[in-house]
N, C-alpha and C positions, 0 to 999 in steps of 0.2 A: 765672443760668441760662446754659448753654452755647449756642453757635450751633446745634449739632446738635439740642438739645432744642427750641429755638425753631422751627427749620425743621420738625421732626416735628410739633409742635403746630399750626403754621400749615397744614401739609399736611392734617392731619385736619379742621381747620375748613373749609378751602377745598374739600376733597373733598365735604363735605356740600352745599356750594353748587353746585359744578360738576355733581354727579350729578343734582340736581333740574332743572338747565338743559340736560341732555344734552350737556355739554361734557366734554372730557378735561383733567384737570390734568396738565400735562406736567412742570413743575418749579417749585421754590420756591428762591430764593436770598436769603440775608440777609448783606449785605456792608457793610463800612465803606469809604467812598470819601472821602478828605479828612476833613472834620470831621463828615460826615453818614453815618447808617446808612440803607441802602436795603433794603426788603423787595420783592423782585421775584417776581411770580407769572406763570407762563406757562401759557396755556390754548389749547386747539385744538378743532376739530371737523372732520368730513370735508371740507367745502368751505372751511375756513378761518374764523377768527373775524373779526368786524368791530368797529368802534369801540363800537357799542351793547352787544355781548357784554362787552367789556372794562369798559365803564362800569358795567354792571349788576353784574358780579362784584365790581368795586372797591367799589361802594356797599354791597353786602351784606356783603362781607368786612370793610370798615371798621367797620360796625356791630357785627359779631360780635367783632372784635378789641378794640373798645372795651369790650364787655361782659366778655369773658374775660380781657383784659389779660395775655397771655402774654409781652409784650415790655417789658422794663424801661426801655429807652432810647427817646428820640424817634426816629422813623424816617419815611422817605418811602415810601409805598406806590405801586408801579407794577404794573399788570396789562396784559399784552400777549400777542401771538402769539409763538410760539417762533421765528418767522422761517424763512427757507429753509434755514438750517443748523441745523435743529431738533436738540436734544440727544436722544440715545437713552439712556435710563436703565433702563427696566423690561424684563424678559424679553419682554413682549408687543411692545415697540418693535422688537426684533430680528427678531421673526417678522413683524410687520405690514409692515416696510419691506424684506423680502427682495426681491432683484432691483434694489435701488437702490444707487447709489454712496454710500459712507460714508467717513469719516475717523476713525481711532482713534489716540489717543496713549496709550502705556503708561507705567506707573511705572518699569519696568525693561526693558532691551533683550530682545527676542525675536528670535532668529536675527540678533543684531547691530543690530536696528532698534527704534526707539521710536515711529515715525510710519508709519501704514499708510493708504493710500487704495486702495479697491478695491470690488468688487461684493459686497454682502452676500448671503450664501446662507442664513443662518439661525443658529439657536442650538441647541446640544445640551449634554449634560452635560460635554463636554470644553471648551466655550467657543463664542465667536463664530466662525462659519465664513465665510471671505472668499476671493475670488479676487483676488490682487494680481499684476499683470504676468503673467497666465496661469499662476500657481502657487497651489495651495491653501494657505491660511494659517489656523491655528487660534489664536485669542487667548483665553486663560483670562479669564473675567469679572473675577476678583479682581486681575488685572494691568492692567485698563483704568482709566486716569486720566480720559479723556473720550472720548466717541463722539458723532459728529454726522453728519447727512446732509451729503453733499458737494454743492456747487453744480455742477450739470451744465449745460453749454452746448450 
C-alpha cells in the first residue's frame, strides 16, 4: 500500500476520533526516518491541545489502527500539537488565519522566487493572497509545496 493511501486511511480514522472530541485534525505524516517508520498525527483546538488530549487521541487511534490494520510495516505513533509553525493545508486554514504572517515555499519559482513570507490575506479561486514587502502576491494553490504560520516576535 502506498504512503498516500496509508495517510488517507489514517486521516479518515483519526477524523472520526477528533470530531467526537471537538478537536481539529491538522495533519497526518507517515515517514521513514532511519530504520523506523513514524506515523505522526497533529491535532489542535482553539486554545491549543494539552498532553491529555494527545494521550486520549493516541490511545483511541492505536486501538482503531490495530483493528483496521491499514499499515503493513511496524511504526511508531506520535500524536501532538502542530506547534507555533502550524502547517496550513486546507482551504479553511487560509481563511481562518487571514491577518497572520505565513511562510510559503513553492515547487516552482513565482516571479523568480520560491520562498515567501508575508501577511496572509485569504484565499480565492486564483490562489493564496498575501502581502509580501508591501506588494500583493498571489500564489496558486497547486504551486505550494508547503505553507506554515510564521513565528512572529
